[in-house]
GUGUMI-515426 format. One line per 5 residues: number of its first residue (from 1); their letters; for each residue x, y, z of C-alpha. Coordinates in nm, 4 decimals. Example, Ala and Ser with C-alpha at 12.3 -4.5 7.8 and 13.67 -1.06 7.14 Angstrom:
1	as	1.2300 -0.4500 0.7800  1.3670 -0.1060 0.7140
END
This chain:
1	xxxxx	14.3898 7.9564 13.3148  14.0547 8.0093 13.4864  13.9057 8.3284 13.6179  13.8327 8.3562 13.9889  13.5292 8.5840 13.9353
6	xxxxx	13.2363 8.5054 13.7151  13.1927 8.7243 13.4092  12.8853 8.9355 13.3436  12.7656 8.6793 13.0899  12.7800 8.3992 13.3454
11	xxxxx	12.5975 8.6128 13.6031  12.3187 8.6875 13.3560  12.2805 8.3179 13.2750  12.2568 8.2229 13.6427  12.0045 8.5005 13.7120
16	xxxxx	11.7993 8.4020 13.4102  11.7953 8.0377 13.5181  11.6586 8.1367 13.8571  11.3671 8.3252 13.6977  11.2719 8.0394 13.4659
21	xxxxx	11.0693 7.7607 13.6178  11.1661 7.4025 13.5456  10.9724 7.2532 13.2556  10.6763 7.0490 13.3688  10.6849 6.6750 13.3121
26	xxxxx	10.3525 6.6769 13.1326  10.2746 6.5121 12.8059  10.2069 6.7307 12.5057  9.8364 6.7612 12.4405  9.7817 6.6338 12.0866
31	xxxxx	9.4234 6.7638 12.0775  9.5468 7.1131 11.9954  9.5799 7.2055 11.6260  9.9037 7.3178 11.4637  9.9408 7.6973 11.4742
36	xxxxx	10.1638 7.8339 11.1944  10.3499 8.1600 11.2482  10.3264 8.4564 11.0114  10.6763 8.3819 10.8774  10.5758 8.0194 10.8049
41	xxxxx	10.2670 8.1447 10.6219  10.4770 8.3890 10.4154  10.7293 8.1156 10.3335  10.4511 7.8801 10.2240  10.2987 8.1565 10.0080
46	xxxxx	10.6347 8.1964 9.8310  10.6513 7.8178 9.7791  10.3021 7.8248 9.6246  10.3942 8.1135 9.3938  10.7105 7.9292 9.2875
51	xxxxx	10.5099 7.6112 9.2257  10.2560 7.8000 9.0138  10.5355 7.9599 8.8098  10.6876 7.6148 8.7430  10.3522 7.4486 8.6667
56	xxxxx	10.2909 7.5849 8.3171  10.2516 7.2444 8.1520  10.6112 7.2011 8.0399  10.8058 7.4333 7.8135  10.5537 7.5989 7.5838
61	xxxxx	10.8092 7.7230 7.3298  10.9978 7.3921 7.2925  10.7706 7.2280 7.0320  10.7414 7.5305 6.7992  11.1149 7.5956 6.8446
66	xxxxx	11.1935 7.2405 6.7384  10.9756 7.2551 6.4288  11.0859 7.6014 6.3171  11.4533 7.5332 6.3955  11.4470 7.2061 6.2001
71	xxxxx	11.2949 7.3758 5.8966  11.5399 7.6694 5.9049  11.8369 7.4352 5.9510  11.7238 7.2146 5.6590  11.6744 7.5155 5.4285
76	xxxxx	12.0188 7.6587 5.5209  12.1943 7.3274 5.4564  12.0128 7.2772 5.1234  12.1090 7.6301 5.0127  12.4722 7.5833 5.1247
81	xxxxx	12.5210 7.2387 4.9647  12.3293 7.2651 4.6341  12.5222 7.3937 4.3326  12.2989 7.6913 4.2673  12.5277 7.9498 4.0978
86	xxxxx	12.4579 8.2634 4.3096  12.5150 8.0888 4.6435  12.8974 8.0677 4.6465  12.9604 8.3944 4.8458  12.6916 8.2926 5.0978
91	xxxxx	12.8169 7.9422 5.1459  13.0099 7.9893 5.4728  12.7589 8.2222 5.6456  12.4752 7.9803 5.5615  12.6661 7.6894 5.7161
96	xxxxx	12.7380 7.8932 6.0316  12.3689 7.9867 6.0653  12.2730 7.6225 6.0015  12.5071 7.5044 6.2811  12.3722 7.7561 6.5353
101	xxxxx	12.0144 7.6704 6.4348  12.0895 7.2990 6.4734  12.2231 7.3561 6.8265  11.9126 7.5571 6.9175  11.6927 7.2853 6.7675
106	xxxxx	11.8649 7.0156 6.9758  11.8068 7.2231 7.2918  11.4390 7.2642 7.1997  11.4051 6.8884 7.1345  11.5559 6.8074 7.4746
111	xxxxx	11.3235 7.0542 7.6488  11.0239 6.9288 7.4513  11.0666 6.5749 7.5833  11.1599 6.6871 7.9344  10.8754 6.6686 8.1838
116	xxxxx	10.9732 6.8475 8.5035  10.8415 6.6824 8.8201  10.7533 6.9638 9.0567  10.5416 6.7568 9.2934  10.1984 6.8370 9.4327
121	xxxxx	10.0853 7.1915 9.5031  10.1780 7.2995 9.8591  9.8822 7.3611 10.0864  9.8038 7.7148 10.1945  9.8618 7.7848 10.5642
126	xxxxx	9.6186 8.0011 10.7589  9.6139 8.1449 11.1088  9.4361 7.9078 11.3465  9.2962 8.0927 11.6508  9.4030 7.9675 11.9935
131	xxxxx	9.1308 7.8406 12.2257  9.1044 7.9376 12.5943  9.2138 7.5858 12.6975  9.5230 7.6103 12.4764  9.6086 7.9537 12.6144
136	xxxxx	9.5825 7.8317 12.9739  9.7881 7.5207 12.8960  10.0622 7.7250 12.7267  10.0676 7.9922 13.0004  10.1171 7.7281 13.2714
141	xxxxx	10.4300 7.6020 13.0901  10.5557 7.9501 13.0020  10.8794 8.0887 13.1422  10.8791 8.4224 13.3223  10.8626 8.7034 13.0691
146	xxxxx	10.9266 9.0656 13.1670  10.6733 9.3287 13.0635  10.7423 9.5102 12.7369  10.5144 9.7609 12.5688  10.5897 9.6323 12.2193
151	xxxxx	10.6410 9.2578 12.2038  10.6186 8.9643 11.9676  10.3347 8.7165 11.9950  10.4737 8.3704 12.0736  10.1941 8.2137 11.8693
156	xxxxx	10.2135 8.3850 11.5305  10.5153 8.6146 11.5559  10.3167 8.9386 11.5116  10.5037 9.2321 11.6706  10.2751 9.4992 11.8096
161	xxxxx	10.1482 9.6626 12.1268  9.9143 9.3752 12.2055  9.6058 9.4251 12.4213  9.6478 9.3818 12.7970  9.4114 9.2399 13.0519
166	xxxxx	9.4609 9.2048 13.4251  9.5714 8.8866 13.5934  9.2907 8.6271 13.6060  9.2353 8.3390 13.8460  9.3822 8.0581 13.6321
171	xxxxx	9.6815 8.2577 13.4994  10.0311 8.1854 13.6349  10.0960 8.3246 13.9851  10.3954 8.5327 13.8783  10.1985 8.7136 13.6040
176	xxxxx	10.1095 9.0791 13.6495  9.9265 9.1139 13.3164  9.8131 8.8921 13.0327  9.8728 8.9956 12.6709  9.6243 8.9136 12.3932
181	xxxxx	9.7167 8.8930 12.0236  9.4467 9.0171 11.7888  9.5792 8.8133 11.4956  9.5824 8.4592 11.6390  9.3921 8.5063 11.9688
186	xxxxx	9.6955 8.3826 12.1660  9.7310 8.4928 12.5291  10.0546 8.4932 12.7284  10.1601 8.6242 13.0650  10.4099 8.8976 13.1471
191	x	10.5544 8.9937 13.4850
END
């Protein structure tokens, strides 16, 4: 069953489509550098911290744990098996300790010979300022954006009350003001 009237959601979509210009059939300018957002920079920083935590040169306690565990296990087995007269009440507890020590020693041996491959260190991302040519190129392809006092920069994702300048000659015709981000130097137009 279909509705005869369009719903509010459909009306909003149609109205939004009318405000947005069709995308230009221009090729992407590859001369512009990659501009990471603040969330990408934070994610990369967490990846670097994780990499540094994993890159400790293997498991530092595995070799001493293997040596000490082997010696303790050998001493416990020798004390439990040899017919020394005062050891008979300690026979079973010594064997239990020897078994647990042997298991711990095997784990240490496996970790000692394990070499985790964590790959190369991730590169640190930094904010790359936008040039005037990039700003003009991006503003010409930008969809109509209504004015908001507090908005998010489309370049780096910084949310703030960005600086405003009046409409300039090469800005889009529909723009009333141009916003300027102080973090990444990105400019974008708002109606």
